[in-house]
C-alpha positions in Angstrom: -68.7 72.7 63.8 -72.0 74.2 62.8 -73.8 76.1 65.5 -77.5 75.4 65.9 -79.8 78.1 64.4 -82.6 79.5 66.5 -85.5 77.0 66.2 -89.0 78.3 65.7 -90.8 75.2 64.5 -90.6 72.1 62.4 -89.5 74.0 59.2 -86.7 75.7 61.1 -85.6 72.3 62.6 -85.5 70.7 59.2 -83.6 73.6 57.6 -81.0 73.4 60.4 -80.7 69.7 60.0 -80.2 70.1 56.2 -77.5 72.7 56.8 -75.7 70.5 59.2 -76.0 67.6 56.8 -74.7 69.7 53.9 -71.6 70.5 56.0 -71.0 66.9 56.8 -71.5 65.8 53.1 -69.1 68.5 52.0 -66.4 67.5 54.5 -66.8 63.9 53.6 -66.7 64.5 49.8 -69.9 62.7 49.1 -70.5 64.8 46.0 -67.0 64.2 44.7 -67.3 60.4 44.7 -71.0 60.3 43.7 -70.7 62.7 40.8 -69.4 61.7 37.3 -68.0 65.1 36.6 -65.8 63.7 33.8 -68.8 62.9 31.8 -71.0 65.8 32.9 -73.0 63.9 35.4 -75.5 65.5 37.7 -74.4 66.1 41.3 -74.8 63.1 43.5 -76.4 61.0 40.7 -73.5 58.5 40.6 -71.6 56.9 37.7 -68.1 57.9 38.6 -65.8 54.9 38.1 -63.6 54.5 41.2 -60.5 52.3 41.0 -60.2 50.3 44.3 -58.4 47.3 45.5 -61.7 45.4 45.1 -61.9 46.4 41.4 -63.4 49.3 39.6 -66.6 50.3 41.2 -69.1 52.8 39.8 -70.4 55.1 42.5 -74.2 54.8 42.9 -76.9 57.4 42.6 -77.6 58.8 46.1 -80.2 61.5 45.1 -83.7 60.9 46.4 -85.0 59.4 43.2 -87.2 56.5 44.3 -86.4 54.2 41.3 -82.7 54.7 40.7 -81.4 56.5 43.9 -82.1 56.2 47.6 -85.5 57.9 47.6 -87.1 54.6 48.6 -84.8 54.1 51.6 -86.2 54.4 55.1 -84.2 56.0 57.9 -83.4 52.5 59.1 -82.1 51.5 55.6 -79.8 54.5 55.6 -78.4 53.8 59.0 -77.8 50.2 58.2 -76.0 51.1 55.0 -73.9 53.8 56.7 -73.1 52.0 59.9 -72.9 48.3 58.8 -72.4 48.5 55.0 -75.5 46.5 54.2 -77.9 47.6 51.4 -81.7 47.5 51.8 -81.7 44.4 49.6 -79.3 42.6 52.0 -76.2 42.8 49.8 -73.0 44.0 51.4 -70.9 46.9 50.3 -67.1 46.7 50.3 -65.2 49.3 52.2 -64.3 51.2 49.1 -67.5 52.9 50.3 -66.1 54.1 53.6 -68.9 53.0 55.8 -66.4 51.9 58.5 -65.8 55.7 58.9 -69.3 57.0 58.2 -70.7 54.4 60.5 -68.9 56.1 63.4 -71.0 59.3 63.0 -73.4 60.0 65.8 -77.0 59.1 65.3 -77.8 62.8 65.2 -75.2 63.4 62.5 -76.4 60.5 60.4 -80.0 61.9 60.6 -78.7 65.3 59.5 -76.8 63.8 56.6 -79.9 61.9 55.4 -82.0 65.1 55.8 -79.6 66.8 53.4 -79.5 64.0 50.8 -83.3 63.9 50.9 -83.4 67.6 50.1 -81.5 67.2 46.9 -83.3 67.2 43.5 -84.1 63.6 42.5 -82.2 62.5 39.4 -83.3 59.5 37.4 -80.0 57.8 36.6 -79.5 54.1 36.9 -76.0 53.1 37.7 -75.0 49.5 36.9 -73.2 47.7 39.6 -69.6 46.5 39.4 -69.7 43.3 37.3 -66.2 42.5 38.4 -67.0 42.7 42.1 -67.1 39.0 42.9 -69.0 37.5 45.8 -65.7 36.5 47.3 -64.5 40.1 47.4 -67.7 41.1 49.2 -67.3 38.2 51.7 -63.7 39.0 52.3 -64.5 42.7 53.0 -67.4 41.7 55.3 -65.2 39.5 57.4 -62.5 42.2 57.6 -64.7 45.1 58.7 -66.6 43.1 61.4 -63.2 42.1 62.9 -62.5 45.8 63.7 -63.0 46.6 67.3 -64.8 49.8 66.7 -66.9 48.7 63.7 -70.5 50.0 63.8 -69.9 52.0 67.0 -70.4 55.8 66.9 -67.2 57.7 67.8 -67.4 59.4 71.2 -68.0 63.1 71.2 -69.3 64.3 74.5 -70.9 67.7 74.9 -68.3 70.5 75.3 -65.6 68.2 73.9 -62.1 69.6 73.6 -60.6 70.5 70.2 -58.5 67.3 70.3 -61.7 65.2 70.9 -63.4 67.1 68.1 -60.5 66.4 65.8 -60.4 62.7 66.7 -64.1 62.5 65.8 -63.7 64.2 62.5 -60.7 62.1 61.6 -62.6 58.9 62.5 -65.7 59.9 60.5 -66.1 62.4 57.7 -62.3 63.1 57.5 -61.7 59.3 57.1 -57.9 60.0 57.1 -57.2 56.3 57.8 -59.0 55.3 54.6 -55.9 56.3 52.7 -53.2 56.7 55.3 -53.7 53.4 57.2 -52.8 50.1 55.4 -55.4 47.3 55.3 -55.0 43.7 56.2 -55.6 41.1 53.6 -59.3 40.9 54.8 -59.7 44.6 54.2 -59.7 45.6 57.9 -57.5 48.5 59.0 -54.1 47.5 60.4 -54.6 49.0 63.8 -50.9 48.8 64.6 -50.1 51.0 61.6 -52.7 53.7 62.2 -52.1 56.7 59.9 -48.6 55.4 59.2 -49.0 55.4 55.4 -50.2 52.9 52.8 -49.6 51.9 49.2 -53.2 51.8 48.2 -55.1 55.0 49.1 -57.7 56.8 47.0 -57.6 55.7 43.4 -54.8 53.2 44.3 -52.1 55.9 45.0 -49.6 55.8 47.8 -50.4 57.8 50.9 -47.7 59.0 53.3 -47.2 58.6 57.0 -49.1 61.4 58.8 -48.2 60.4 62.4 -45.8 62.7 64.3 -42.8 60.7 63.4 -40.1 63.3 62.8 -38.3 61.4 60.0 -41.0 59.7 58.0 -44.2 61.5 59.2 -45.2 65.1 60.0 -43.5 65.4 63.3 -41.6 68.5 62.2 -44.8 70.2 61.0 -46.4 72.9 63.2 -50.1 73.2 63.8 -50.3 76.0 61.3 -48.5 73.8 58.7 -51.2 71.2 59.0 -54.0 73.7 59.0 -52.6 75.3 55.9 -52.4 72.0 54.0 -56.0 71.2 55.0 -57.2 74.6 53.7 -54.9 75.4 50.8 -53.1 72.1 50.0 -49.6 73.6 50.6 -46.8 71.8 52.4 -44.1 73.3 54.6 -41.4 72.9 51.8 -43.4 75.1 49.4 -45.0 72.3 47.4 -48.7 71.6 46.9 -50.4 68.3 47.0 -51.8 66.8 43.8 -53.8 63.8 42.7 -56.0 62.1 45.2 -54.9 64.4 48.1 -55.9 67.5 46.1 -59.4 66.1 46.0 -59.4 65.5 49.7 -58.2 69.1 50.3 -61.3 70.3 48.4 -63.3 68.6 51.1 -61.2 69.8 54.1 -61.2 73.4 52.7 -65.0 73.3 53.3 -64.5 72.8 57.1 -64.5 75.7 59.5 -61.1 77.0 60.7 -61.9 75.6 64.1 -62.5 72.1 62.7 -59.3 72.2 60.7 -57.4 73.3 63.8 -59.1 70.5 65.8 -57.9 67.9 63.3 -54.3 69.3 63.5 -54.4 69.2 67.3 -55.5 65.6 67.2 -52.9 64.5 64.6 -50.2 65.9 66.9 -51.3 63.4 69.6 -51.3 60.3 67.5 -48.5 57.9 68.5 -45.6 58.2 65.9 -44.9 55.1 63.8 
């Protein structure tokens, strides 16, 4: 977790907020999804085509360009999009944009994240929406996410929280482990009884394994150091290295501090095995 820098005025406050927001954006992989690296796109300017169970969705421009990005968004617009999955024009996002996780960030963390995005160079790049994303798909997703008990509620993180509580917060928010490792119901809500027990449709439609402490099918035989090593270097206890979608996730978790990676490992050890 970033420590607060000494504050000497508004400029220092803003710089500290931007630094904290940059840390959150890096951990969440915002730049990975919203940058079309394959075609030489500018950072955060959108255009990357993401294969999801709701269809192929081009990631939007989230630079502060007023015409084609989010430069015209108010703070309230940003919070509504992140916490409830509703765009400023009233259309609903599908949870391929992981707002059910980002919406659990604290108010302070959401403010820091917006401060960072607002500090980026504005890039004029209009991204066309997903033509194949039918109204039915949006409606199904909307029903599914609002059925979740914790939807739209910030995850608890009291001052002086233990490493396990910090790990739970990171997994529930920017880590968004359940986005790949928890199966969805038909409506698109997380199957709570199968939390982190693996799914067949993770990032880019690839299968994601069980990461509960089950000793036979999960990571129950992994040590804390094994989990931390995977989050930092991508290596598994049997000497292999993750590839594909998980390799992309590791690029995000490698940006975390050692303390935050260890906090995630400590929390994963406490998840009920499935």
